[in-house]
MARVOBA-306194 format. One record per residue: x, y, z of N, C-alpha, C in turn. Coordinates in steps of 0.2 Angstrom, whole numbers, plus 5000, padded with zeros to 4 digits. Atoms other than C-alpha are relative to their C-alpha. Layout:
N
XYZXYZXYZ...
END
This chain:
630
500250085000502848514564499750005007500550004994501448454577499549935001500550055002500248324581499350014999500750005001498348314576499549945002500850064999496548234580499850054999500749965001494848264576499749945002500650055000493348194577499450044996500649995005491948214562499549975003500850045000490048194568500250005008500150014993489748234587500650005003499450004996491348284593500150025007499950014993491848264612500650055002499549944997492848414619500549965004499450034994493648314634500149934995499550075002493948154623500650044997499349955002495048294612500550015003499549964996495848364625500449955004499650065000496448184630500450004997499750005006497048174614500650044998499649954999497948324615500649995005499650014993498848274633500349934996499650065000499448094625500450024992499649985006500048184609500350055001499749944998500848324619500749994999499350015000502748254615500350034992500149985007502348294596500250074999500149945001502048474601500150045007500049974994502648544617500050085000499949934999502648724614499350044999500749985001500648744613499649974998500350055003499148654611499350044997500549975000497348684607499349964999500750045002495448604606499550054997500649945003494248694593499449964998500650055002492448624590499450074996500749975005491148684575499650045003500749974999489848804581499549955001500650055002488748684572500349925003500050064997489448544582500349934995500050045004489948454567500849965000499650015000491648424569500450035005499349954993493248464583500749974997499750025002494648464580500750045004499250014994496648464591500550004997499449985001498348524591500450005003499549994994499948504598500550044995499649995005501248614591500750015004499349995002503248614588500150064995499849935003503548804586500549994997499150005003504848804570499750064997500149945005504048954557499550045004500349944997503149124565499949975007500050054993503449054583499550035005500649974996502149184590499450004998500350005003501049164577499649954997500250065004500648994573499549965003500550024996499248934583499549974997500650025006498048824575499549985003500150005007496648784570500250094996499949915004496948934556499549984997500549995005495648994545500150044996500049965006495349084530499750075002500149945000494549254529499350015004500750004998492749214532499949965006499950064995493349064546499549944998500650065002492148944533500749945000499550095000493848834532500650025005499849994997494648774544500749945000499650065000496548674545500449995007499550034995497548584557500549944997499350025005499348524551500449955004499350044997500848404556500449994993499350035005502548424543500150104999499649945004503148574534500050004993500249995006502748654518500750054998499549975000504248694511500250064994500049935005503848814496499450035001500649974999502548894507500350085000499649925002503649074504499650034992500150005006503249034484499250014999500850015000501348984487499850055004500349954998501049124498500150084996499949955005501749254487499350014994500550015005500549184473499350015003500849994997498949194484499950065003500149935000499249364489499850044995500149975007499349414472499449984997500750025001497749334469499450045004500749964997496849444483499949955006499850054991497249324499500250035004499749974994497349414515500449935005499850034996498449334527500150025006499949974992498649364547500649985002499150024996500349254550500449984994499450015005501949204542500149934999500050074999501549024545500049964992500150055004501748894532499349954999500750035000499948824538499550054999500449965004499148964533499950004993500150025006499448924515499549974998500350065002498448794515499250014999500749975003496848874517499850014997500249965006496948994505500249974992500050035005497548864492499449954999500650035001496048764497499550044997500549965003495048904491500150004993499849995011495848924473500049934998499850065003496248734471499549935003500550054996494948634481500449935002499650094999495648434484500650034996499449995004496948484469500650055005499549974999497948594482500549955001499550044999498848454486500749994996499750005007499648454469500750055001499749935001500448624473500549995006499649994993501348564490500749954999499350045000503248514490500150015008500049994992503148464510500149915003499950064997503148314521499150035004500849964999501148334528499649945002500650055001499748234537499450095002500249924997498248384538499349974999500549985001496648404540499650064998500449935002495348544531499249995001500950014998493548554539499750074996500249955005492548654524499150005003500449974996491048744534499550004994500449995004489948784520500049954996500150065002490148594513499949955004500150034995489948524528500549934999499550045003491648424523500749995001499350024997493148354529500549984994499650045005494648314519500750005005499250004995496348234527500349974993499350015003497948194519500549985001499250004996499748134520500250024993499749985008501048174508500149944996500050065005501548074494500449955002499550075000502947954500499949995008500150024994502347944519500350035005499749984996503448054529499750015007500650004994502048104541499549945000500550064998500847964549499350045001500549994999498947974549499549935003500550044998497747844557499350044999500749974999495947854558499549945002500750034999494347764563499350024998500549984999492647744559499649965005500350054996491647694572499150055002500749995003489547714567500150064996499749945004489447884560500550045001499349954998491047974566500649984999499350015004492647984558500450035006499449974997494048004570500649994997499450005005495848034565500650035006499449974996497648064575500649994998499450025005499448074569500349935004499750084995499847914583499449985001500550045000498747774586499850025007500049984994498947844604499450055002500349954999498047984602499249994996500550025003496647894591499649955008500250004996496547794608499750035006500249954997496247934618499450024999500749985000494747974609499349965001500550064997493847824616499749934996500250065003493947674603500049965003500050084997493547504610499349984999499550035000493447384610500349984993499549995006494947334600500249924999499950065002495247174590500749984998499149995002497047104584499749984991500050015008497047094564500649944997499650045001497746934560500449994993499449995006498446974543500650045002499449964999499347114549500549975006499550024996500047014564500549944995499650075005500646864550500450064995499849975007501147024538500850035005499649964996502247094554500649955002499450045000503146924557500550004994499849995005503846934540500550065001499949944999504047134539500650015005499749984995504547174557499750065001500349955000503347304554499149984998500850025001501247314551500050044993500149975008501047374531499450045000500549955001499947524527499649964995500449944996498447534526499749965007500250034994498247394541500350045007499550024994498647424560500049945002500150084995498847274572499250005002500849995001496947324575499650024995500549995005495547294565499650064999500349935001494747444570500350054997499749935001496147574565500249984994499649995008496747604547500750075000499449945000498247714542499750024994500149975005497947824529500849984994499450015005499147774514500550074998499649975002500547884509499750024992500349965004499947994493499149974999500749995002498147984497499650045005500649954996496648074504499649965002500750014997495148044515499450054999500749964999493548144511499549985004500350024997492248134521499550065000500749955000490448224518499549944999500750024999488748184518499550014992500150074996487848064511500649984999499650075002489247974503500649975005499450024994490347954519500750004998499349985003492047934520500449954994499950045005493047874505500750014999499149995000495147854502499949994993499649975008495747924485500850025000499449995001497347904478500150084995499849975003498048074473500950014996499449995004499948044468500249915000499750065001500847874462500750024998499350005003502747854459499949964993499950025006503047864441500349934998499850065000503147694434500349984993499849995007503847744415499450044996499350015005504147774401500650035003499349964999505847804404500350074995499649935004506947974399500549944997499650015004508247954387500650045003499249984995509947994399500549985000499350024999511547974399500250005010499750004993512547934417500050085002499749944998513348104417499450075001500649975000511548184413499750015005500350004993510848114428500250025006499549994993512248154441499750094998500149925000511748344435499450035001500650004998510048314436499849995009500350004993509848254453500550055004499649954995511248384461499550064997500349964999510148504455499250035004500550014996508548444462500149985007499950024992509348394478500350055003499749934998510248554480499450045001500749975000508448634479499749985007500550034996507648524490500649995006499649984993509048554504499850085002500349934998508948754502499450015002500550004998507048744504499949995007500250014995507248644519500450025006499749964996508248774528499750055004500549954997506748874531499949995006500150004996506548904547500350055005499749954996506449024562500449985007499650014996507448924573500849984997499350035006509348844567499849945000500150065002509248704558500649965000499250045002510848564559499849934997500150065004511048394551500449955004499850074999511148214558500849984994499450025004512948174551500249945002500050074999513147984550500649994998499350035002514847974541500049964991500150045007513847884524500050074995500349975004513647974510499750055000500749965000511848034510500250065005499849944996512248144525500550054999499549985001513848184521499850074994500149955005513148274504499450055001500449974994511548344515500550065002499549934996513048454524500350044995499649955003513948504511499650034996500549965003512348574502499750065004500249954993511748654520500650035000499449964999513448734521500250054995500049945004513348814505499450064999500549945000511648904508499750015007500149964993511648934527500150065001499649904999512649084527500250005005499650004996513449034542500249915002499650054996514148884553499549955002500350084998513148724553500049975005500050024994512748644567500049904997500050065005513148454563499949955007500150054995512748294575500249934998499850075003513748124574499949955007500150054995513147984583500649935000499550064998514447834589499649975005499950054995514647684598500749985002499250034999516147604607500249954997499950055003515947474597500350034995499849985006517247514582499549974995500450045007516147394571499550054997500549965003514847514572499850065001499649925000515647694575500150044993499949985006515547804560500250065002499849924999516147964568500550024998499349995004517947954561499950024994500149965005517147994546499550044999500549935000515748114549500750055002499649954999517248214558500250034994499949995005518048214542499550054994500549955006516548304531500050065005500149934996516248424547500650044999499549965001517948484545500150004994500049985008517948494527499650075000500449935001516448624529499950035007499949944994516848704546499449995004500550014996515348644554500050005009499950014992514948664573499949945002500050065000515248494577499949975007500150034992514548394591500049924998500050075001514848194593499749965007500450054996513648084603500249925002500050074998514047914612499549975002500550014997512547824612500149935002499850044997512547704626499349955003500750034998510847604625500149955006500050054994510447524641499349944996500750035003509147394630499549985008500450034996508147324646499550075002500349954998507847504651499750044995500449975007507347584634499449964998500650045004506247444628499550005001500649964999504747494636499750064998500049935004504947664630500050014993499950025007505147614613499349984998500850045001503547494613499550065001500349964999502647634620499950054996500249965003503047764609500049974993500150035005502747654594499349954999500750015000500947604598499949914998499950045002501147444589500649954997499550055003502247284585500450034996499649965005503747364577500949975003499450045000505447264574500649994999499649955002506647364568500650035005499649984995508247364581500250075001499449904999508947544575499550045001500449944996507347624583500350015005499349994994508647604598500350074999499549935001509947714593499750054996500349955003508847824583499750045005500449954996507647874598500750025005499849974997509047874608500550064999499549935005510148004596499550054999500449975000508648084596499750065007500049974993508348124614500750045001499449974999510148174614500150064997500049965005509948274599499650075002500449974998508548364607500350075005499849964996509648454618500450054995499849975005510448544602499750064997500449965006509348584591499449965000500750005001507448604585499949944995500150035007507448544568500749974997499450035004508848434559499849984993500050045008509148374540500449925001499650045000509548214537500049954993499950065007510048064524499549954997500450055002508447954524499850014994500150005008507847904506500549994995499550015004509547894498499949944998499650075003509747714497499249984994500650045005507747684491500050064993500149965007507747834477500649974997499449995004509547814472500349925000499850095000509847594473500749995005499550004992510747594491500149955001500150064995510447434495500649934995499650055003511447254490499449964997500750045003509647174485500050034992500149975006509747304471500549964994499850035004511147224465500049924998500350055003510547064464499449994995500550015004509047114455500450024994499749985007510447204442500249924997499550055002511347024442499649964996500550045004509546934437499950044994500049955007509347064424500449974995499550025004511047004418499849944997500150075000510546824417499449994994500850015004508746854408499849935004500550055001507646704404500549935005499750034997509246614413499849985005499849974994509146674429499449945003500350084997507746534436500149944999499650065002508446384426500750015005499349994996510246444434499849985006500250004991509546464452499849955003500150064998508646314453500349955002499350035002510146224447500550025009499649994994511246304461499850005006500450004994510146324474500049935002500150074997509846134475500749985003499450034998511846104475500250065004499849974997512046244486499750005007500350044996510746204498500249945006499750064998511546044501500749995004499249994997513446074501500250065003499449934997513846254508499450005008500149974993513646304527499550065000500549954999512446404533500450085001499649934997513046604534500050005007500049984994513746674549499850065002500449934999512846834546499650024996500649975005511446924535500750064996499749935005512847084528500449964997499450025004514346964524499949974994500150025009514746934505499749944999500250085002514546744507499450005000500850015000512746774514499850044995500349965006512446904501499849934993499950045005512946764488499549954999500650084998511846624496499650034999500449965000510446744497499750004992500049995006510746794479499849944995500150075004510646604473499449975000500650014998509046574483499450024996500549975003508246714477499849984991499950025006508546664459499749954998500350054999507746504462499150005002500649994998506146584467499450044997500249955004504746674460499950065001499749944999504846854458499650035008500249964993503646914475500549975006499650024994504546784485501050025000499449985004506246824477500150085004499949944997506047014482500049975008500049994992505646964501500649955002499350044998507246834500500550035000499549965000508346964495499950065003500049944998507847114505499649975006500150004991507147034522500249935004499650064993507746924536499549985005500450024996506146914544499649914999500450074999504946744547499650004994500450025005504546674530499349955001500550034999502946564528500349935003499850064999503746404531500350005009499949984994504546484548499450015005500649974996502946564554499549925002500350054999502046384551500549955006499650054994503446274563499750055006500049974993503346404577499150005001501050024999501146384576499849965003500450085000501046224575499450005000500650034999499446154584499850095000500449934997499046364587500050034992499949965006499046394567499250024997500849985005497146424564500050055000500149935002497346594564500350024994499850005006498546584552499849974993500350035002497546484543499750054995500549945003496446634539500250064996499649935002497846744532500449974993499850005006498546764514500850015002499550005001500346724513500450074998499749935001501546894515500250014992499849985006502246874498499550024995500649975005500346914489500150075001500249925002500447094495500650014997499549965005502247104485499849984994500250025007501447014471499450064997500549935001499947154472500250054998499749935001501147284473500350004992499550005006502047204457499450014994500750025005500347184447499950084998500249935001500047384449500850034997499450005005501947404443500149964994500050065005501647284429500550034995499749985006502547404415500550015002499450004997504147414425500449954997499750065004505347324415500549995002499650044997506747264424499949985008499950004993507147194442500150035003499749964996508047324448499350065001500749964999506447444444499649955005500650034997505147324451500250015005499950004993506147294467500150065004500149934997506447474470499250035000500949964998504547524467499649955006500350044993503947384481500550055005499749984994505347444492499550085002500349945001504447634490499550025003500750014998502847564493499849955007500150034993503147464509500750015005499749984999504947464515500050085004499849944997505247654516499350035003500549964993503447724523499849975006500250024993503047584535500449985005499450014996504747544541500350065004499449964999506047674539499750095003500249924998504947844539499549995007500450014994503847774554500650005005499350024995505547734563500350085002499749925001506047924560499650055003500549964997504547994564499950005008500050004993504247924581500450025003499549994997505947924587500150075000499949914998506148114584499450025005500649994998504348154588499949995006500150024991504548074606500350045003499649944996505648214610500050054997500049935002504948364601500650024995499449965003506248374588499849984993500350005006505948394569500549984993499650045005506748264557499750034991500149975008506848354537500649964997499750055002507348234524500150034993500149985008507948314507500049954996500150065008508148144498499549975000500650045002506548104500499450064998500449955003506048264491499649954995500450025004504548214479500149984993499849985007505148294466500549954997499450034999506948204468499649914998500250065000506048034468499650004992500549975007504848084452500549984995499750005004506448124443500449934998499650075004507447964444499849955001500450035002506047864444499749994993500150005007506047904425500849984999499550045003507847854423499949935000499850075000508347694415500349965006499650034993508847564427500850005000499249985002510647574418500150045003499949954997510647724424500150005008500150024991510047694443500649965002499550044999511347564442500249954996499550015006512547514431500749945000499650075000513747384439499949985008500250054991513847274458500350085004499949944994514347454465499350035002500549994998512647524474500250084998500149934996512147714474500650034993499349985003513347764457499850075001500149955001512447924454500050065008500049974995512647974472500850015002499450015002514247914472500550034997499749955005514748034458500250065003499949964996514248154469500550025006499750004997515048114482500850025000499349985002516748124475500250084997499949925001516548314472500050045005500249964995516148354488500249975007499750044992516748224501500749985000499250055000518448154507499949954997500250075003518848014499499949945004499950064994518947904514499050005002500649994998516947964515499749974993500250015005516547944496499949924999499950065000517347754496499949955006500150064995516747684512499549974998500650034999515647544512499450025004500649994998513947554516499949975009500250054992513447514536499450035002500549984994511947524546500050025005500149974994511347604559499949955006500250074998511347444569500250005008499950024993511447374587500449935002499750064998512347214594499549965003500750065000510747104593500149945004499850084997511646924596500250025006499650014996512646994610499350035006500449984996511147074619499649955001500350054998510046934618500349935002499850054995511146804625500450035005499649974993511846934638499350015004500449994994510847044648499350014998500750025001509147034637499749935001500250075001509146844639499549995007500850014995508046844655499250024997500549965003506846964648499749964993500050055005506946854632499749955001500450085000506546674639499250025005500649994995505146774651499550014993500349985002504346854636499849954994500250055005504346714623499849925002500050054999504246564634499250005007500349984996502846634646499249965000500650065000501146524649499550044998500549975001499946664645500350084995499949935006499846824632499849964994500050015006499746824615500549954997499550045002501346744611499849915003500150074999500746594621499449984998500750025001498946604614500249974992500050005007499646614596500649964997499450025002501246524596500049935003499950044994501746334601500550005002499550004993502746324618500649954996499350055001503946184611500350024994499649975006504446274595500350065002499649954997504746414604500549995005499450034998505846324615500549994996499550015004506746254602500350044997499649915003506846444594500550015004499549964994507746504611500549965001499350044997508946354614500350014992499850005008509346364593500750025002499249985000511246354591500250014990499849995009511046404571500850044999499549985004512646444564500050094999500049945003511846614557499650045006500149984992511646704574499550074998500449955002511046854564499449995000500750025001509546784557499549985006500150034993509246694574499750055003499949944994509346864584499450044996500449945002508146954571499449955000500650025000506846824571499850005009500050004993507046804592499650085001500149924998506846994592499550025000500849995002505246994580499549995006500650044996504346884593500350035008500049954995505146984609499550064999500449945000504547144602499150015001500950035000502647064599499849995007500250014994502746994616499950065005500249934995503247174625499450034998500649945000501847264616499649975004500650044997500547134622500050015005500049984994501147144638499850095002500249924998501147334639499550034998500850004999499447334632499749995004500550044996498747204642499950045007500049994993499447294658499750085000500549915003498747484650499249985001500849994999497047404650499749995006500150014995497147334666499850055006
END
């Protein structure tokens, strides 16, 4: 696990050294800068030593030095790949998974990516062809950003690494800003800056002459046809793939532990890890003093069953103190408030471990969100869904009170009815998102809406994704397809990568194994979700391996008391950021509309808090960005 950066075309060693320093948190165990003798390319790397501790310095080269690689991530099937390459006559000088990449490239060229089972962002320089290959793993676990400045191509693991390479001036991408207000993050391939792009998951970027840089997709999540399979067969198939995914993710030359949340996803990861570790594994459970958000008692039951070396951490974030650190870590506006406990937990976990497994991906792969239940209901209603929804929503909107929160059953039913009345792209946003919709954005920008007039409505992005998955037969399939392209890589995986790597901690996610995603994607919707109960396949496995209290516990998010913070200790900062007369917020939003939002006494305080938080994080990001430029 590492940080990488590079310049293709007139590399600047001083700039690469600056990038290494800015990315040092990703790899505190070593670093290096290499310039190609012909000065066509420069590569930089910071190392978190996990495999072959003394021998993994990068770049790593092939036998004659004509192929060089820098790499961030882990190739979990490197043992099998290495053995095959040795049998084919390749000579290795290290025991690292990184060295596998250069020899695979010699054998397969760009098609080496099809051989990899892992998480990765990589750069391969082919000296004989004066050719740079960048690539990102299939689901987007590891990030990679790039910029084209004249004839030079620059790239880095984080935006701050790119900025250290000297990209200027920077301008705000209006569409990215509009999408951020709805999603709470900037969706790929955009960033908040017009000049910087994100390499999308499952894509490679090839830079050679005279063609110039081009982005190509090498993998897509399957969208049909479905396998003929029963629920019982599906459970067995998932267990086989997941068990293997856990086993190969235990490969390391340092101890590997598990983030144990108290939910069934991380509980199952713990069960399979205990089976394969051959020793007592370390588990870490995070809790809060507020019992409503505390899952430590459930995590403790799993730890006791499998005899783990269990540690409990009480997360007591000081929001005003940690907020600037969060904003600095994420480099662009990011409003997922669960980043705060994730960041704090990672900081504490690094005292015990260097590598942790977690349960990320279970909800997206195996139908764990209530919005999938809403889609399941829409499938049951069939053609009547739109007619019934419009009539019911017209009645409900006039007669029923606003919900008091986002996660209550009443709020869910209300969202379900509202969504049925909407076209599918807007329905998917309404069911899965609590951000600012188009009308809310218009209300808050008011007379300052000129920039918003230049943007497409955010639901158009969802419509475009649905067009690519147009062969998917059900609402459930399409909702899961959209989440796998948006929420998963652009929010949840970025959150975990930045939160852990900010502290030199490596997170591995067996449920994000691409073989598992491909397997489940081919299941019919009636197998992935066959009742109003979410995640039936994983629940069936949980009944085999986890205590009943865990297997049947309701889902909880990794949340913070946002309403209390915004009405209490963060109130002065809230008002300062939203009502300050200068800065990006003042330039893009209407002052009176912002004042109304701050004073709002809406009964749906959770939704109010989400909207205020989204604007606050934008304001805090802008303030820190501006101060950094001065």
